N, C-alpha and C positions, 0 to 999 in steps of 0.2 A: 454539130460535130459530125464529120463525115464517117463513113463506114470504116475506112482505112485507119483513121485516127482512133476510133473506138476499139478496133482490134489491137492496135499498138498499145493503147492504154490498158486493156485487159491483160495483154502479155506481160507488161511491166508489173502489174499487180501480182501476177502468178509467179514471177521470178523471185528467187530468194533475195532477201534484203542485201544490197550491196553488189548483186550480180548484174552486170550490164552486158547485154548481148547487142551486137551490131547486126542489123538485118535479122533474119529468122534464126540462123543456126551458127553464128560465128561470134566468138568471144571478142570483147573490146580490148582487153589487156591481160597481162600475166596474172594480175591480182584476181581477176574474174575466173581465170582458169583454175587458180589455186583454191579459191573459195568454193567453187562449184564441185571440186573433185577431192578435196582433202579428206572429207569424212568417209567417202567411198574407199579410198586407198587405205586409210587408217584401219577401217573395219576389216578389209581384206588381210592386211598385215597382222592385225591382232588375232584373227581367226587362224592364221597359219603359224604364228610363233607362240601365242598364248600368254604373252605378258606385255603390259603397257609400255615399259621403257624401250624394249626392243622394237615394238610396233611403231612407236614415235620416231625412233632413230631411222628405221627403215622407210617410213613415210617421208621423212625429210630427205633421205638419200634418193628416193624415187623422184621427187620434185627437183632436186639439184641436178640429177642426171638428165631428166627429161626436158626441162625448160630451155636449156641452151639450144638444142637442135630443133625444138618444136616451133612451128610457124604459128604466129598469132592469127593468121588468116585461115587456118585449118578449121573445118567444121567441128561442131561439138562432138559428133560421133567419132571423127578422126582423132580428136584430142583424147577422148576417153579410151579409144582402142590403143593409142600410142602409150598412154599412161599405164594401162593394164599390161601391155607387153614389157614396158620398162619395169613395172613392179615384179613381174615374173623373173626377169633377169636379175634384179636386185635381190630377190628372195633366194634364187638359186645360188648366187654368190654368198649370201649369208649362210645358207645350209652347208655350202662347201667349206667355208671357214669354220663353222661350228662343228660339223661332223668330221672334218678333215678328209673328205672325199668328194669327188665330182658328183653332182646331182644333175641328171640329164633330162628329167621330166617333172613337171609340176601339174600334170593333167588331173583335174579334180575327179574325173570319171574313174580313176584308178582306185579310189576309196579303200581298197583292200590291199594289204601288203602280205606277201607270202614269207613268213619268218623262216629262217634257216633252222633245220633241226638242231636242237641243243642237247647237251647231256641230260638236262632235266626233262626233256620230252623226246626220247629216242623213238617213240612209236608214231610220231606225227606223220611221216610219209605213208606208213601203212594205213593210218586212220583217214588221211586225205584220199588215198586210193579207194578205200572202202566206201567213203561218202560219194565219190565220183561214180563208182560202179553202181550205186543205188539209184542214180539219176537216169531219166530218159536220155536217149542218145543225143538229141539236139542240145539239151541242157548241159550234158557232160562235155560236148564238143565246144560250145561257146566258152565254158569256164577253162577248158584246157588251152584254147587259143589265147584267151585274154590274159590269164594269170600264170599259166605254166609256159606258154609260148611267147609271152610278152608282146602280143599283137595289139595294135591299135584297134579301135572299134571299126574303122574303115577296112583294115586288113582282115579282121575276123569276119566281117559282113561279106567281103568279096570271096573269102575262102568258103563260106557256107552258102553263097549264092543268094543272100538276102539283102534287104536295104539296111542302112545304118540304124534307122529307127527300129526296125525289127530286131536287129542285133541287140540294141539297148533293152528292148522288152524281154528278149530271151535271157539276157544276162541277169536282169532284175529277177525274173521268175526263177531262174536257175539258182541264184544266191538264196532266195527265200526257201526254196525246196531243200537246198543243201543244209541250210540252218535247221530246218525241221528234221531232216535225217540225223544231223549231228546231235540234236536234243534227244531224239529217241534212243540214239546209241548210248548216251550218257545215263539214261534212265534205267 
């Protein structure tokens, strides 16, 4: 058995059952695209909506939307990227229908939402200002840019003159320190 035949045999054993790839990184047919990606898309949808029936419906919608314009000759990476982009679009439409308003971002990095002050919590703006004032200047600035100024990581990094990676680290550390300050304030 030649070296090429052995590597092809090993690759076939490593592939999930029923998944047939043509060449190194191209799917053989639509069924292979579906089988390889349905679990990933379903987990994403379930994580975002929190219930199985809606996650299943949204997963179906993603594949129905994506398969018609998708090229079978696209690489595995291109297919996965396209399915993720389609999932984001389908999810945005779901939230628009569900919440009755336009949702313009699904950025996972935004992890924190700033609630509007409500009658039950009229001191929230003053408390947030006190927490920010207790932080070092760079931590305060990154949080103001990201969450009060609604800047992307790239925009915040450019504004502060740092790399995107550094901005992520600053944001993470700033949030941890803000949480510590908030806990001390409640004690």
